[in-house]
C-alpha positions in Angstrom: 217.7 49.4 110.1 217.1 46.2 108.6 219.6 43.2 109.6 221.7 42.3 106.7 221.7 38.6 105.4 224.5 36.6 104.1 223.5 35.8 100.7 224.2 32.6 98.6 225.0 33.7 94.8 225.0 31.0 92.2 226.6 32.1 88.8 225.4 29.7 86.0 226.9 29.1 82.6 224.1 27.5 80.5 224.8 24.8 77.8 225.0 25.1 74.0 222.0 23.3 72.8 219.7 24.8 70.2 221.9 27.6 69.3 222.4 29.5 66.2 224.9 28.1 63.6 228.6 29.3 64.4 228.6 30.5 60.8 226.6 33.6 62.0 228.3 36.1 64.3 225.9 37.4 66.6 227.6 39.2 69.5 231.0 38.0 70.8 232.7 34.7 69.8 231.4 31.8 71.8 233.9 30.1 74.3 235.3 27.0 73.1 235.7 23.5 74.6 235.0 23.8 78.4 236.2 27.2 78.8 234.1 29.1 81.2 233.2 32.8 80.2 236.0 35.1 82.0 233.4 37.8 82.4 231.2 35.4 84.6 234.2 34.4 86.4 235.4 38.0 87.1 231.6 38.8 88.5 232.0 35.8 90.6 235.4 36.9 91.9 234.5 40.3 92.6 231.4 39.0 94.8 233.9 36.4 96.5 236.8 39.2 97.1 234.6 42.1 97.8 231.7 40.7 99.8 230.8 38.3 102.6 228.4 36.4 100.4 228.8 32.8 99.4 229.6 32.2 96.0 229.4 29.0 93.7 229.7 28.5 89.9 227.7 26.0 88.0 228.7 24.8 84.4 225.7 23.2 82.7 227.7 22.0 79.6 229.3 19.2 81.9 226.2 18.5 84.1 222.9 19.4 82.3 219.8 21.2 83.5 218.4 18.4 85.6 221.6 18.6 87.8 221.3 22.5 87.8 217.9 22.1 89.2 219.1 19.6 91.7 221.8 21.7 92.8 219.8 25.0 93.1 217.2 23.0 95.2 219.9 21.6 97.6 222.0 24.8 98.0 218.8 27.3 97.8 220.7 30.3 96.1 219.2 33.6 97.0 220.3 35.1 93.8 221.1 33.5 90.4 223.3 35.3 87.9 222.9 33.6 84.4 225.3 34.1 81.5 223.3 34.9 78.2 224.6 34.8 74.9 222.3 36.0 72.0 223.2 33.1 69.6 222.7 30.4 72.6 219.6 32.2 74.1 217.4 28.8 74.3 219.8 27.2 76.6 220.2 30.4 78.6 216.3 30.6 79.1 216.3 27.0 80.1 218.7 27.7 82.7 216.9 30.7 84.2 213.7 28.5 84.1 215.6 25.8 86.0 216.8 27.8 89.0 213.5 29.6 89.2 211.5 26.3 89.6 214.0 25.1 92.1 212.9 28.1 94.2 215.5 30.7 93.6 213.5 34.1 94.2 215.7 36.5 92.1 217.3 35.6 88.6 219.6 38.1 86.9 220.9 38.0 83.4 224.4 39.0 82.3 226.8 38.6 79.6 226.8 39.3 75.5 223.1 39.4 75.5 223.0 42.4 77.9 226.3 44.0 76.5 225.4 44.2 72.9 221.7 43.6 72.7 220.0 45.2 75.8 216.7 46.1 74.0 216.3 42.2 73.3 217.4 41.2 76.9 214.8 43.4 78.2 212.0 41.4 76.3 212.7 38.2 78.4 210.1 37.7 81.3 212.5 35.0 82.8 214.7 37.5 84.1 214.2 40.1 87.1 217.1 42.3 86.3 219.9 43.0 83.7 223.6 43.2 84.6 226.5 44.2 82.2 229.4 41.6 82.0 231.8 44.3 83.4 229.3 45.5 86.1 231.0 44.4 89.1 230.2 47.5 91.1 226.5 47.2 90.1 226.5 43.7 91.2 228.1 44.4 94.7 225.8 47.4 95.1 222.7 45.1 94.1 223.7 42.3 96.6 223.9 45.0 99.3 220.2 46.1 98.6 219.0 42.5 98.6 220.9 41.6 102.0 219.2 44.4 103.7 215.8 43.9 102.3 215.5 46.8 99.7 212.7 47.4 97.2 212.6 46.0 93.7 212.7 49.4 92.5 215.8 50.5 94.5 217.6 47.1 93.0 216.5 48.1 89.6 218.1 51.5 90.0 221.0 50.1 91.7 221.8 47.7 88.8 221.3 50.6 86.0 223.8 52.6 87.8 227.3 53.0 86.5 230.2 52.9 88.9 233.9 52.6 89.4 234.9 48.8 88.8 236.4 47.4 92.2 240.1 46.6 91.9 241.6 43.3 93.3 245.1 41.9 92.8 243.9 39.4 90.1 241.8 39.8 87.2 240.2 36.7 88.6 240.2 33.9 91.1 242.0 31.0 89.6 240.6 28.6 92.0 237.3 29.2 90.0 238.9 28.0 86.8 238.7 24.5 86.3 242.0 24.2 84.3 242.0 20.5 84.2 238.8 20.4 81.9 240.2 22.8 79.3 240.8 21.1 76.0 241.1 23.7 73.6 240.9 27.7 74.6 241.0 28.7 70.7 240.8 27.0 67.4 244.2 25.2 67.2 245.4 26.1 70.6 246.8 24.0 72.2 248.2 22.4 69.2 247.5 18.7 68.5 250.0 16.7 70.6 250.8 13.0 70.8 248.9 11.4 73.4 250.7 9.3 76.1 250.8 5.4 75.3 248.2 4.8 78.0 245.6 7.0 76.3 246.3 5.4 73.0 245.9 1.7 74.4 242.8 2.8 76.2 244.3 2.3 79.7 243.5 4.2 82.5 241.1 7.5 83.1 240.7 10.1 80.5 242.5 12.7 82.6 245.6 14.1 81.1 247.3 15.3 84.2 247.8 18.8 82.8 249.4 17.7 79.5 246.8 19.5 77.5 245.5 21.9 80.1 245.2 25.4 78.6 243.9 28.7 80.0 243.5 32.3 79.1 245.3 35.3 80.6 243.1 38.2 80.4 244.9 41.3 79.8 242.3 44.1 80.3 240.4 45.0 83.4 236.9 44.9 84.1 236.5 48.6 82.7 238.4 47.5 79.5 241.7 49.2 80.3 245.0 47.3 79.8 246.2 45.6 83.1 249.7 46.4 84.2 252.3 44.3 82.5 253.3 43.1 86.1 249.9 41.9 86.8 249.9 39.8 83.7 253.0 38.3 84.4 251.5 37.6 87.9 248.6 35.7 86.4 251.0 33.8 84.1 252.9 32.5 87.2 249.6 31.4 88.7 249.0 29.2 85.7 252.5 27.6 85.9 252.0 26.9 89.6 248.5 25.1 88.5 250.7 23.3 85.8 249.0 24.8 82.9 251.5 24.6 80.0 249.5 26.3 77.2 248.6 30.0 77.7 246.8 32.6 75.7 247.1 36.3 76.4 243.8 37.9 75.1 242.1 41.2 75.8 238.5 41.3 76.3 236.2 41.3 73.5 235.5 44.7 71.9 238.4 46.2 74.0 240.9 48.3 72.1 244.2 46.3 71.3 247.4 46.9 73.4 249.9 49.2 71.7 253.6 48.3 71.2 255.1 49.6 73.9 252.8 47.6 76.5 254.0 44.3 74.7 257.7 45.5 74.7 257.2 46.1 78.5 255.7 42.6 79.1 258.3 40.8 76.9 261.2 42.5 79.2 259.6 41.1 82.3 259.2 37.6 80.6 262.9 37.8 79.6 264.0 39.0 83.1 262.0 36.0 84.8 263.9 33.5 82.5 267.3 34.6 83.4 268.9 32.4 86.1 266.0 30.0 86.9 264.5 26.9 85.7 261.2 27.7 84.4 258.0 25.7 83.7 257.7 24.7 79.9 255.0 26.9 79.1 254.0 27.9 75.4 252.3 31.4 74.6 249.8 32.4 72.1 249.2 36.2 71.8 246.4 38.3 70.4 247.7 41.1 68.4 246.6 43.5 65.8 248.3 43.0 62.5 250.1 46.8 62.6 251.2 45.8 66.2 252.5 42.4 65.2 254.7 43.9 62.4 256.2 46.6 64.8 257.5 43.9 67.2 260.7 41.9 67.1 259.1 38.7 66.0 262.4 36.9 65.5 263.2 37.4 69.3 259.7 35.9 70.6 260.5 32.4 70.1 263.1 32.8 72.9 260.1 33.7 75.2 258.1 30.5 74.1 255.7 32.6 72.0 254.9 30.2 69.2 251.4 31.4 68.1 249.9 34.9 67.5 246.1 35.3 66.7 245.8 38.6 64.3 242.1 39.0 65.2 239.3 39.9 62.8 239.6 41.1 59.3 236.8 42.7 57.4 237.0 41.2 53.7 235.4 44.1 52.3 238.3 46.4 53.3 241.5 46.3 51.1 243.7 47.9 53.6 242.8 45.6 56.4 243.3 42.6 54.2 246.7 43.8 53.0 247.7 44.9 56.6 246.9 41.3 57.6 248.6 39.7 55.0 251.8 41.8 55.5 251.7 40.7 59.2 251.1 36.6 58.3 254.3 37.0 56.2 256.3 38.5 58.7 255.2 36.0 61.4 255.9 33.3 58.8 259.5 34.6 58.3 260.0 34.4 62.1 258.9 30.8 62.5 255.7 31.8 64.5 252.3 30.4 63.4 249.6 32.9 62.7 245.9 32.8 62.4 243.0 35.3 61.8 239.0 35.5 61.3 237.6 36.7 58.2 234.5 38.7 58.7 231.7 39.0 56.2 228.3 40.5 55.9 229.2 44.1 56.3 226.0 46.2 55.4 226.1 47.7 51.9 229.2 45.6 50.9 229.0 43.7 47.6 229.6 39.8 47.6 232.4 40.4 44.9 234.3 42.6 47.2 234.0 40.3 50.1 234.7 37.4 48.2 237.9 38.9 46.8 239.3 39.7 50.1 238.3 36.2 51.5 240.3 34.8 48.5 243.3 37.1 49.4 243.4 35.9 52.9 243.0 32.1 52.0 246.2 32.6 49.6 248.1 33.6 52.7 248.4 30.1 53.9 247.4 30.7 57.4 244.8 29.2 59.8 241.7 30.9 58.8 238.3 31.2 60.6 235.3 33.1 59.2 231.9 34.1 60.2 229.0 36.3 58.9 228.5 39.2 60.8 225.1 40.2 62.2 225.1 43.8 63.8 222.7 43.8 66.8 222.3 47.4 66.8 220.4 46.8 63.5 218.1 44.1 64.4 214.5 44.8 64.5 212.9 43.4 67.6 209.6 42.6 65.7 211.5 40.3 63.0 213.4 38.6 65.7 210.4 38.1 68.3 210.2 34.4 67.8 213.8 33.9 68.7 213.4 36.0 71.9 210.3 34.4 72.9 210.5 30.7 71.9 214.1 30.3 70.4 214.4 27.2 68.1 217.1 25.7 66.4 215.3 26.1 62.8 215.0 29.8 63.3 216.0 31.7 60.1 217.6 35.0 60.9 216.1 37.7 58.7 218.3 39.8 56.1 221.1 36.8 55.8 222.7 37.0 52.3 222.9 33.3 50.9 225.9 34.0 48.9 227.9 35.2 51.7 226.7 32.6 54.1 228.0 29.9 51.5 231.2 31.7 51.4 231.6 31.1 55.2 230.4 27.8 55.2 232.9 26.8 52.6 235.8 28.2 54.9 234.6 26.4 57.8 234.4 23.1 56.0 238.1 23.4 55.1 238.8 24.5 58.7 237.1 21.4 59.9 239.0 19.2 57.4 242.5 20.3 58.3 241.6 20.0 62.2 240.4 16.5 61.6 243.0 15.1 59.7 245.1 13.0 62.1 248.8 13.7 62.0 251.0 10.6 61.5 251.9 9.9 65.0 248.1 9.4 65.9 247.4 7.1 62.9 250.3 5.1 64.0 248.9 5.1 67.6 245.4 3.8 66.3 247.4 1.1 64.2 249.2 -0.1 67.3 246.0 -0.3 69.4 244.2 -2.2 66.6 247.2 -4.6 66.3 247.2 -5.3 70.1 243.4 -5.8 70.2 243.7 -8.3 67.3 246.6 -9.9 68.9 
C-alpha cells in the first residue's frame, strides 16, 4: 500500500482585470470590495477541518499575479484550487497559468464557472479537473487519491462523484476571512460613515480598526439547505468577537429563500441574547424575498438592530413580481428600514416595452435599485463564445445582446453611481477643514 503524503493545498481568488462589464449578469453576482468568495473559503475550511493537509488562501486582487507566482514558487503547493467566474475568466486563466509556471503539478477549477457553465469550463486546457463550489466531499476524496499516488483516471472519477457534504460546527473558518480588509460587502452596505478626524486630516495609516469592517453570515449549508438558526447566531457571535460591526445575513446564490418561520426563530434567539447583557453595537442587513418580508413584523426589527433589507432580484417583465416587490418596499419604508432590490432584464422572449414598464415602476418605488442584463449560460452556444473561452479580451462583445435593454441597464447603473458618489454634508465639511488646515 502506497504511503500517504501530507499535501499543501493553495486556494486562489484571481483578480478582476479584463472582465465583462458589470451590466451583464453572466453567472452569480461578483463579490464586492475585498470580499473573498465564501464558496472558496468553505472549501478551504473543509480541507482544514477534515483533513491533515496544509491549507493557504491567496487573494490576487490585493497582491497581483507576480506575487502569486512568487508565493507558489516558495511554498510549492501540491494542488491549486482556482476560483473561476465566467465574467472574469481572463484573470482566472492567468492565475491558473501562474501557479502552473511556478511548478504546481495539479490545478483544479471551481466556482461559478463550473457550477453554471460546466460545458465551457471543460474547454479550458489550463485545468486538470473541475470541482463544484459546494463539492467539499469531492475535494476531500480527491486529496485522498492524490496523497496516496492514485491515477489521473481515478482522480477524475472521484471529482465527478457526488457525496454527502461534510458537516462541521461552523459554515467556514472565520480565521480565513480577512475581516479588516472588508470595505463594502454589498452595494450600500455598510452605509457611508463619517471618517474619524485622523482620516480626514490624512494622519496615520488607512486602517479603520474595525470601524467599517463588514462581513457576511452565510445562512445556508454547502448543500444549499438552511443552517439551524442557532448556528447562524453562533456565526454572528464570532463576527462580534472579531469586532465586525456590520453583518449581512445572506444565503448562497441560487438557494431557495428561507421561510417566515426560520426568520422568526432567529429573531427570537436574537431577542433572547439581547436580554440582560451589554452587546456589541452590531447592525444587520437581511436578504429576504418580498413575500417573506411582508409576512414579518417589520416594525419590531429595528429593536434587533436590523436596519436594511435586500429584497433580491425582480424580473422586470413579470408584473406580479414587480407589484410584490413594490408592496414590500412600501412596508419597509413604513417601518423605517431601508430596502434595496435588483432589477433583472434580458429574459428571452420578453419585449423591451414590458421590461421598461416594469423597470420604471421599480424606479418609482424610491428604493436603492441595482440592475443587470441577464445572460443564461444554459442557452450559450460554445461556438459563438469560443473566443472568450480561448483568449478572453475586454473588447469581447457577447452575442445576442439586445442594445435597447442594455441601454436601460446602463442608465440605472449611472444613476446608482451618481447617488453613491455624492458626498454627504459631513464629508464635504471634512474636506473643507482639511483644505483650510493645509492652506494655513
